VMD Tcl script that builds the backbone (N, CA, C; Angstrom):
set m [mol new atoms 387]
animate dup $m
set s [atomselect $m all]
$s set {name element resname resid chain x y z} {
  {N N MET 1 A -32.402 -5.733 -7.899}
  {CA C MET 1 A -31.581 -4.667 -7.266}
  {C C MET 1 A -30.661 -3.641 -8.098}
  {N N SER 2 A -30.973 -2.461 -7.869}
  {CA C SER 2 A -30.183 -1.629 -8.758}
  {C C SER 2 A -28.989 -1.476 -8.393}
  {N N LEU 3 A -27.898 -0.785 -9.177}
  {CA C LEU 3 A -26.300 -0.607 -8.955}
  {C C LEU 3 A -26.556 0.719 -8.304}
  {N N ARG 4 A -25.477 0.861 -7.215}
  {CA C ARG 4 A -25.357 2.000 -6.562}
  {C C ARG 4 A -24.119 2.645 -7.082}
  {N N VAL 5 A -23.634 3.312 -7.235}
  {CA C VAL 5 A -22.656 4.461 -7.961}
  {C C VAL 5 A -22.590 5.712 -7.578}
  {N N LEU 6 A -20.737 5.793 -6.814}
  {CA C LEU 6 A -20.756 6.947 -6.585}
  {C C LEU 6 A -20.030 7.559 -7.816}
  {N N VAL 7 A -20.475 8.763 -7.920}
  {CA C VAL 7 A -19.728 9.757 -9.056}
  {C C VAL 7 A -18.976 10.796 -8.338}
  {N N ALA 8 A -17.785 11.097 -8.479}
  {CA C ALA 8 A -17.198 12.661 -8.035}
  {C C ALA 8 A -15.904 12.851 -8.844}
  {N N LYS 9 A -15.791 13.969 -8.328}
  {CA C LYS 9 A -14.559 15.055 -8.754}
  {C C LYS 9 A -13.240 14.747 -7.525}
  {N N VAL 10 A -12.305 14.773 -8.144}
  {CA C VAL 10 A -11.298 14.268 -7.031}
  {C C VAL 10 A -10.111 15.389 -7.369}
  {N N GLY 11 A -9.850 16.072 -6.447}
  {CA C GLY 11 A -8.680 16.889 -6.891}
  {C C GLY 11 A -9.052 18.464 -6.990}
  {N N LEU 12 A -8.464 19.380 -7.614}
  {CA C LEU 12 A -8.728 20.728 -7.589}
  {C C LEU 12 A -9.500 20.702 -8.936}
  {N N ASP 13 A -10.099 19.794 -9.902}
  {CA C ASP 13 A -11.280 20.616 -10.801}
  {C C ASP 13 A -12.207 21.145 -10.334}
  {N N GLY 14 A -13.121 22.295 -10.859}
  {CA C GLY 14 A -13.946 22.658 -10.418}
  {C C GLY 14 A -14.868 22.416 -11.910}
  {N N HIS 15 A -14.617 21.585 -12.888}
  {CA C HIS 15 A -15.856 21.594 -13.875}
  {C C HIS 15 A -16.814 20.405 -13.438}
  {N N ASP 16 A -17.889 20.836 -13.285}
  {CA C ASP 16 A -18.540 19.690 -12.851}
  {C C ASP 16 A -19.901 19.202 -13.922}
  {N N ARG 17 A -20.008 20.218 -15.052}
  {CA C ARG 17 A -20.977 19.571 -16.139}
  {C C ARG 17 A -21.039 18.073 -16.537}
  {N N GLY 18 A -20.085 17.920 -17.218}
  {CA C GLY 18 A -19.751 16.207 -17.510}
  {C C GLY 18 A -20.325 15.430 -16.356}
  {N N VAL 19 A -19.781 15.623 -15.434}
  {CA C VAL 19 A -19.924 14.342 -14.199}
  {C C VAL 19 A -21.752 14.344 -14.102}
  {N N LYS 20 A -22.423 15.536 -13.780}
  {CA C LYS 20 A -23.634 15.713 -13.790}
  {C C LYS 20 A -24.374 15.606 -14.716}
  {N N VAL 21 A -23.942 15.268 -15.728}
  {CA C VAL 21 A -24.836 14.288 -17.211}
  {C C VAL 21 A -24.976 13.161 -16.617}
  {N N VAL 22 A -23.362 12.764 -16.432}
  {CA C VAL 22 A -22.951 10.678 -16.146}
  {C C VAL 22 A -23.588 10.816 -15.038}
  {N N ALA 23 A -23.913 11.292 -14.279}
  {CA C ALA 23 A -25.102 11.038 -13.179}
  {C C ALA 23 A -26.728 11.179 -13.280}
  {N N ARG 24 A -26.894 11.640 -14.522}
  {CA C ARG 24 A -28.231 11.646 -15.119}
  {C C ARG 24 A -28.086 10.250 -15.995}
  {N N ILE 25 A -27.533 10.247 -16.624}
  {CA C ILE 25 A -27.510 8.576 -17.427}
  {C C ILE 25 A -27.418 8.125 -16.329}
  {N N LEU 26 A -26.482 7.555 -15.598}
  {CA C LEU 26 A -26.773 6.732 -14.601}
  {C C LEU 26 A -27.903 6.193 -13.636}
  {N N ARG 27 A -28.805 7.746 -13.574}
  {CA C ARG 27 A -30.132 7.680 -12.928}
  {C C ARG 27 A -31.067 7.112 -13.703}
  {N N ASP 28 A -31.300 7.664 -15.197}
  {CA C ASP 28 A -32.310 7.114 -16.117}
  {C C ASP 28 A -31.765 5.652 -16.826}
  {N N ALA 29 A -31.022 5.166 -16.338}
  {CA C ALA 29 A -30.549 3.916 -16.395}
  {C C ALA 29 A -31.172 2.810 -15.409}
  {N N GLY 30 A -31.774 3.605 -14.094}
  {CA C GLY 30 A -31.996 2.769 -13.043}
  {C C GLY 30 A -31.280 2.900 -12.002}
  {N N MET 31 A -29.952 3.040 -12.075}
  {CA C MET 31 A -29.130 3.045 -11.192}
  {C C MET 31 A -29.214 3.910 -9.859}
  {N N GLU 32 A -29.145 3.622 -8.484}
  {CA C GLU 32 A -29.004 4.964 -7.761}
  {C C GLU 32 A -27.528 5.549 -7.269}
  {N N VAL 33 A -27.760 6.948 -8.225}
  {CA C VAL 33 A -26.427 7.515 -7.947}
  {C C VAL 33 A -26.259 8.194 -6.437}
  {N N ILE 34 A -25.038 8.411 -6.129}
  {CA C ILE 34 A -24.344 9.349 -5.074}
  {C C ILE 34 A -23.326 10.146 -5.637}
  {N N TYR 35 A -23.531 12.019 -5.673}
  {CA C TYR 35 A -22.238 13.005 -6.222}
  {C C TYR 35 A -21.863 13.242 -5.062}
  {N N THR 36 A -21.035 13.265 -4.769}
  {CA C THR 36 A -19.990 13.820 -3.634}
  {C C THR 36 A -19.589 15.531 -4.049}
  {N N GLY 37 A -19.991 16.082 -5.149}
  {CA C GLY 37 A -19.413 17.192 -5.227}
  {C C GLY 37 A -17.971 17.561 -5.691}
  {N N LEU 38 A -17.655 18.938 -5.885}
  {CA C LEU 38 A -16.037 19.096 -6.054}
  {C C LEU 38 A -15.270 18.699 -5.156}
  {N N ARG 39 A -13.873 18.786 -5.619}
  {CA C ARG 39 A -12.683 18.880 -4.442}
  {C C ARG 39 A -12.542 17.828 -3.784}
  {N N GLN 40 A -12.763 16.577 -4.228}
  {CA C GLN 40 A -12.620 15.777 -3.492}
  {C C GLN 40 A -11.406 14.997 -3.199}
  {N N THR 41 A -11.032 14.696 -2.049}
  {CA C THR 41 A -9.634 13.756 -2.133}
  {C C THR 41 A -9.769 12.343 -2.043}
  {N N PRO 42 A -8.833 11.372 -2.540}
  {CA C PRO 42 A -8.797 10.270 -2.831}
  {C C PRO 42 A -9.327 9.355 -1.927}
  {N N GLU 43 A -9.212 10.393 -0.529}
  {CA C GLU 43 A -9.399 9.422 1.119}
  {C C GLU 43 A -10.774 9.652 1.503}
  {N N MET 44 A -11.440 11.059 0.778}
  {CA C MET 44 A -12.744 10.834 0.925}
  {C C MET 44 A -13.399 10.045 0.100}
  {N N VAL 45 A -13.519 9.876 -1.444}
  {CA C VAL 45 A -14.100 9.024 -2.045}
  {C C VAL 45 A -14.046 7.837 -1.817}
  {N N ALA 46 A -12.742 7.118 -1.314}
  {CA C ALA 46 A -12.424 6.168 -0.364}
  {C C ALA 46 A -13.792 5.641 0.940}
  {N N ALA 47 A -13.640 6.569 0.915}
  {CA C ALA 47 A -14.390 6.533 2.988}
  {C C ALA 47 A -15.816 6.619 2.158}
  {N N THR 48 A -16.484 7.607 1.605}
  {CA C THR 48 A -17.784 8.002 1.095}
  {C C THR 48 A -18.255 6.235 0.126}
  {N N ALA 49 A -17.032 5.795 -0.396}
  {CA C ALA 49 A -17.503 4.886 -1.404}
  {C C ALA 49 A -18.163 3.261 -0.368}
  {N N VAL 50 A -17.159 3.501 0.354}
  {CA C VAL 50 A -17.042 2.081 1.680}
  {C C VAL 50 A -18.772 2.399 2.126}
  {N N ASP 51 A -18.573 3.868 2.927}
  {CA C ASP 51 A -19.738 4.118 3.653}
  {C C ASP 51 A -20.800 3.991 2.810}
  {N N GLU 52 A -20.920 4.129 1.474}
  {CA C GLU 52 A -22.187 4.153 1.014}
  {C C GLU 52 A -22.589 2.700 0.693}
  {N N ASP 53 A -21.485 1.871 0.739}
  {CA C ASP 53 A -21.571 0.738 0.382}
  {C C ASP 53 A -22.044 0.725 -1.296}
  {N N VAL 54 A -21.172 1.214 -2.036}
  {CA C VAL 54 A -21.456 1.200 -3.695}
  {C C VAL 54 A -20.725 0.136 -4.025}
  {N N ASP 55 A -21.242 -0.244 -5.832}
  {CA C ASP 55 A -21.280 -1.184 -6.492}
  {C C ASP 55 A -19.535 -0.949 -7.494}
  {N N VAL 56 A -20.302 0.494 -7.712}
  {CA C VAL 56 A -18.711 1.052 -8.539}
  {C C VAL 56 A -18.466 2.687 -8.374}
  {N N VAL 57 A -17.377 3.023 -8.164}
  {CA C VAL 57 A -16.871 4.655 -8.175}
  {C C VAL 57 A -16.538 5.203 -9.584}
  {N N GLY 58 A -17.328 6.174 -9.583}
  {CA C GLY 58 A -17.207 6.870 -11.278}
  {C C GLY 58 A -16.716 8.066 -10.556}
  {N N LEU 59 A -14.991 8.062 -11.464}
  {CA C LEU 59 A -14.138 9.314 -11.301}
  {C C LEU 59 A -14.342 10.237 -12.575}
  {N N SER 60 A -14.762 11.574 -12.682}
  {CA C SER 60 A -14.417 12.365 -13.401}
  {C C SER 60 A -13.335 13.172 -13.105}
  {N N MET 61 A -12.354 12.987 -14.339}
  {CA C MET 61 A -10.719 14.105 -14.272}
  {C C MET 61 A -10.874 14.657 -15.283}
  {N N LEU 62 A -10.632 15.951 -15.124}
  {CA C LEU 62 A -10.366 16.593 -16.670}
  {C C LEU 62 A -8.781 17.476 -15.892}
  {N N SER 63 A -8.283 17.233 -15.245}
  {CA C SER 63 A -7.344 18.505 -14.257}
  {C C SER 63 A -5.949 17.753 -15.210}
  {N N GLY 64 A -5.977 16.889 -15.705}
  {CA C GLY 64 A -4.662 15.950 -16.148}
  {C C GLY 64 A -4.070 15.358 -14.799}
  {N N ALA 65 A -5.027 15.042 -13.556}
  {CA C ALA 65 A -4.269 14.820 -12.547}
  {C C ALA 65 A -4.644 12.695 -12.431}
  {N N HIS 66 A -5.150 12.363 -13.570}
  {CA C HIS 66 A -5.914 11.097 -13.518}
  {C C HIS 66 A -4.673 9.882 -13.204}
  {N N LEU 67 A -3.549 10.069 -13.580}
  {CA C LEU 67 A -2.430 8.518 -13.466}
  {C C LEU 67 A -1.832 9.180 -11.883}
  {N N THR 68 A -2.267 10.044 -11.400}
  {CA C THR 68 A -1.865 10.279 -9.598}
  {C C THR 68 A -2.943 9.825 -8.668}
  {N N LEU 69 A -4.069 10.831 -8.842}
  {CA C LEU 69 A -5.554 10.055 -8.132}
  {C C LEU 69 A -6.292 9.300 -8.292}
  {N N ALA 70 A -6.039 8.645 -9.287}
  {CA C ALA 70 A -7.092 7.411 -9.829}
  {C C ALA 70 A -6.726 6.311 -9.342}
  {N N PRO 71 A -5.293 6.164 -9.402}
  {CA C PRO 71 A -4.585 5.202 -8.559}
  {C C PRO 71 A -4.828 5.149 -7.367}
  {N N GLN 72 A -4.420 6.457 -6.205}
  {CA C GLN 72 A -4.736 6.507 -5.161}
  {C C GLN 72 A -5.950 6.016 -4.385}
  {N N VAL 73 A -7.208 6.719 -5.389}
  {CA C VAL 73 A -8.759 5.550 -4.901}
  {C C VAL 73 A -8.670 4.434 -4.842}
  {N N VAL 74 A -8.190 3.594 -6.606}
  {CA C VAL 74 A -8.003 2.276 -6.377}
  {C C VAL 74 A -7.245 1.511 -5.214}
  {N N LYS 75 A -6.336 1.999 -4.725}
  {CA C LYS 75 A -5.476 1.613 -3.740}
  {C C LYS 75 A -5.902 1.561 -2.407}
  {N N LEU 76 A -6.488 3.065 -2.389}
  {CA C LEU 76 A -7.029 3.169 -0.894}
  {C C LEU 76 A -8.062 2.077 -0.883}
  {N N LEU 77 A -9.112 1.701 -1.692}
  {CA C LEU 77 A -10.090 0.723 -1.495}
  {C C LEU 77 A -9.746 -0.736 -1.673}
  {N N GLU 78 A -8.666 -0.836 -2.267}
  {CA C GLU 78 A -8.181 -2.296 -1.874}
  {C C GLU 78 A -7.601 -2.848 -0.600}
  {N N ALA 79 A -7.070 -1.240 0.098}
  {CA C ALA 79 A -6.329 -1.901 1.269}
  {C C ALA 79 A -7.731 -1.588 2.124}
  {N N GLN 80 A -8.616 -1.577 1.852}
  {CA C GLN 80 A -9.953 -1.909 2.772}
  {C C GLN 80 A -10.422 -2.750 2.230}
  {N N ASN 81 A -9.726 -3.759 1.404}
  {CA C ASN 81 A -11.034 -4.712 0.718}
  {C C ASN 81 A -12.461 -4.519 0.228}
  {N N ALA 82 A -12.113 -3.498 -0.054}
  {CA C ALA 82 A -13.783 -2.455 -0.483}
  {C C ALA 82 A -14.649 -3.714 -1.471}
  {N N GLY 83 A -13.245 -4.169 -2.835}
  {CA C GLY 83 A -13.873 -4.716 -3.979}
  {C C GLY 83 A -14.742 -3.938 -4.568}
  {N N ILE 84 A -14.516 -2.874 -4.819}
  {CA C ILE 84 A -15.604 -1.532 -5.561}
  {C C ILE 84 A -14.251 -1.289 -6.542}
  {N N PRO 85 A -14.976 -1.538 -7.849}
  {CA C PRO 85 A -14.333 -1.167 -9.147}
  {C C PRO 85 A -14.693 0.585 -9.282}
  {N N VAL 86 A -13.694 0.642 -10.028}
  {CA C VAL 86 A -13.516 2.513 -10.262}
  {C C VAL 86 A -13.445 2.526 -11.624}
  {N N VAL 87 A -14.211 3.441 -12.847}
  {CA C VAL 87 A -14.382 3.506 -13.471}
  {C C VAL 87 A -13.491 4.825 -13.716}
  {N N VAL 88 A -13.049 5.400 -14.759}
  {CA C VAL 88 A -12.920 6.457 -14.935}
  {C C VAL 88 A -13.165 7.795 -16.054}
  {N N GLY 89 A -13.558 9.115 -16.243}
  {CA C GLY 89 A -13.774 9.269 -17.362}
  {C C GLY 89 A -13.513 10.685 -17.442}
  {N N GLY 90 A -13.399 11.150 -18.713}
  {CA C GLY 90 A -12.670 12.492 -18.750}
  {C C GLY 90 A -12.051 12.828 -19.639}
  {N N ILE 91 A -10.909 13.889 -19.474}
  {CA C ILE 91 A -9.738 13.719 -20.343}
  {C C ILE 91 A -8.459 13.074 -20.225}
  {N N VAL 92 A -8.316 12.229 -21.005}
  {CA C VAL 92 A -7.807 10.924 -20.107}
  {C C VAL 92 A -6.959 10.756 -22.079}
  {N N PRO 93 A -5.556 11.018 -22.249}
  {CA C PRO 93 A -5.197 10.607 -23.325}
  {C C PRO 93 A -4.977 9.113 -23.674}
  {N N ASP 94 A -5.253 8.408 -24.865}
  {CA C ASP 94 A -5.087 7.464 -24.744}
  {C C ASP 94 A -3.995 6.849 -24.308}
  {N N ARG 95 A -2.822 7.679 -25.039}
  {CA C ARG 95 A -1.285 6.866 -24.128}
  {C C ARG 95 A -1.438 6.689 -22.635}
  {N N ASP 96 A -2.626 7.046 -21.696}
  {CA C ASP 96 A -2.367 7.155 -20.412}
  {C C ASP 96 A -3.393 5.706 -19.881}
  {N N VAL 97 A -4.197 5.189 -20.722}
  {CA C VAL 97 A -5.142 4.130 -20.710}
  {C C VAL 97 A -4.228 3.030 -20.064}
  {N N PRO 98 A -3.482 1.973 -20.735}
  {CA C PRO 98 A -2.979 1.373 -20.430}
  {C C PRO 98 A -2.467 1.308 -18.616}
  {N N ALA 99 A -2.166 2.694 -18.690}
  {CA C ALA 99 A -1.410 2.691 -17.172}
  {C C ALA 99 A -1.984 2.740 -16.073}
  {N N LEU 100 A -3.515 3.242 -16.518}
  {CA C LEU 100 A -4.818 3.422 -15.504}
  {C C LEU 100 A -5.428 2.014 -15.125}
  {N N LEU 101 A -5.153 1.162 -16.390}
  {CA C LEU 101 A -5.607 -0.111 -16.430}
  {C C LEU 101 A -5.138 -1.181 -15.641}
  {N N GLU 102 A -3.788 -0.711 -15.972}
  {CA C GLU 102 A -2.383 -2.060 -15.194}
  {C C GLU 102 A -2.179 -1.284 -13.347}
  {N N ALA 103 A -2.900 0.049 -13.303}
  {CA C ALA 103 A -3.162 0.422 -12.139}
  {C C ALA 103 A -4.136 0.040 -11.097}
  {N N GLY 104 A -5.319 -1.268 -11.926}
  {CA C GLY 104 A -6.827 -0.838 -11.468}
  {C C GLY 104 A -7.621 -0.574 -11.603}
  {N N VAL 105 A -7.424 0.236 -12.506}
  {CA C VAL 105 A -9.088 0.854 -13.004}
  {C C VAL 105 A -9.685 0.197 -14.052}
  {N N ALA 106 A -10.919 -0.368 -13.715}
  {CA C ALA 106 A -11.460 -0.783 -14.205}
  {C C ALA 106 A -12.419 -1.015 -15.886}
  {N N GLY 107 A -12.224 0.767 -15.676}
  {CA C GLY 107 A -12.401 1.041 -17.528}
  {C C GLY 107 A -12.143 2.998 -17.878}
  {N N VAL 108 A -11.822 3.139 -18.361}
  {CA C VAL 108 A -11.779 4.795 -19.103}
  {C C VAL 108 A -13.242 4.937 -20.199}
  {N N LEU 109 A -13.726 6.215 -19.802}
  {CA C LEU 109 A -14.570 6.991 -20.729}
  {C C LEU 109 A -13.583 7.788 -21.168}
  {N N HIS 110 A -13.965 8.075 -22.758}
  {CA C HIS 110 A -13.151 9.900 -23.019}
  {C C HIS 110 A -14.874 10.489 -23.331}
  {N N PRO 111 A -14.393 11.844 -23.664}
  {CA C PRO 111 A -15.549 12.763 -23.883}
  {C C PRO 111 A -16.067 12.297 -25.154}
  {N N GLY 112 A -17.368 12.476 -25.224}
  {CA C GLY 112 A -18.590 11.765 -26.096}
  {C C GLY 112 A -18.861 10.680 -25.969}
  {N N ALA 113 A -18.487 9.845 -24.941}
  {CA C ALA 113 A -19.200 8.355 -24.762}
  {C C ALA 113 A -20.627 8.716 -24.710}
  {N N SER 114 A -21.527 7.937 -25.450}
  {CA C SER 114 A -22.279 8.077 -25.077}
  {C C SER 114 A -23.407 7.136 -24.141}
  {N N SER 115 A -24.339 7.438 -24.024}
  {CA C SER 115 A -25.180 7.316 -22.833}
  {C C SER 115 A -25.067 5.508 -22.719}
  {N N ASP 116 A -24.929 5.022 -23.527}
  {CA C ASP 116 A -25.275 3.327 -23.674}
  {C C ASP 116 A -23.555 2.836 -23.377}
  {N N GLN 117 A -22.552 4.057 -23.449}
  {CA C GLN 117 A -21.157 3.250 -23.521}
  {C C GLN 117 A -20.915 3.154 -21.650}
  {N N VAL 118 A -21.487 4.627 -21.281}
  {CA C VAL 118 A -21.489 4.981 -20.033}
  {C C VAL 118 A -21.957 3.896 -18.887}
  {N N GLU 119 A -23.344 3.881 -19.665}
  {CA C GLU 119 A -24.470 2.587 -18.413}
  {C C GLU 119 A -23.434 1.165 -18.831}
  {N N ASP 120 A -22.706 0.708 -19.962}
  {CA C ASP 120 A -22.460 -0.832 -20.125}
  {C C ASP 120 A -20.764 -0.335 -19.446}
  {N N ALA 121 A -20.237 0.720 -19.608}
  {CA C ALA 121 A -18.833 0.672 -18.630}
  {C C ALA 121 A -19.165 0.320 -17.063}
  {N N VAL 122 A -20.367 1.535 -16.606}
  {CA C VAL 122 A -20.477 0.923 -15.335}
  {C C VAL 122 A -20.734 -0.338 -14.788}
  {N N ARG 123 A -21.821 -0.819 -15.524}
  {CA C ARG 123 A -22.567 -2.350 -15.987}
  {C C ARG 123 A -21.575 -3.146 -15.627}
  {N N LEU 124 A -20.578 -2.974 -16.736}
  {CA C LEU 124 A -19.272 -3.962 -16.822}
  {C C LEU 124 A -18.304 -4.254 -15.334}
  {N N ALA 125 A -18.134 -2.750 -15.021}
  {CA C ALA 125 A -17.266 -3.043 -13.497}
  {C C ALA 125 A -17.919 -3.689 -13.199}
  {N N ALA 126 A -18.865 -3.143 -12.401}
  {CA C ALA 126 A -19.775 -3.970 -11.025}
  {C C ALA 126 A -19.625 -5.576 -11.347}
  {N N ALA 127 A -19.841 -6.206 -12.839}
  {CA C ALA 127 A -20.033 -7.125 -13.025}
  {C C ALA 127 A -18.883 -7.869 -13.019}
  {N N SER 128 A -17.831 -7.053 -13.269}
  {CA C SER 128 A -16.296 -8.292 -12.927}
  {C C SER 128 A -15.894 -7.886 -11.543}
  {N N ASN 129 A -17.031 -7.335 -10.702}
  {CA C ASN 129 A -16.430 -8.061 -9.215}
  {C C ASN 129 A -16.734 -9.084 -8.566}
}
mol reanalyze $m
mol bondsrecalc $m
mol representation Tube
mol addrep $m
């Protein structure tokens, strides 16, 4: 059984090249990928994740709003007892990683992460659930 992964751009960030590369990496690794498109709200991402019965949510964050938006997605999923881990990728300063992990984010990927690192982070998040 292959993993189902939702990848999303949350907030006003309009840069989607990276998330499309990640979607291809995951698809090439045999995962089923659902991409929600740009400018999603945390509520939209959580609802889609539950509706699509995904195993992992991947958030692409380049806008600097990762400390606000990613924890909101985590809380919304927890409120629904969805049991869906969230992995964040993008421009996340090292100093912010502990706060994201404390907020329940399962993993953080930085720019330049290899295909193997992306795949491993998603598989590890899915296995931790």
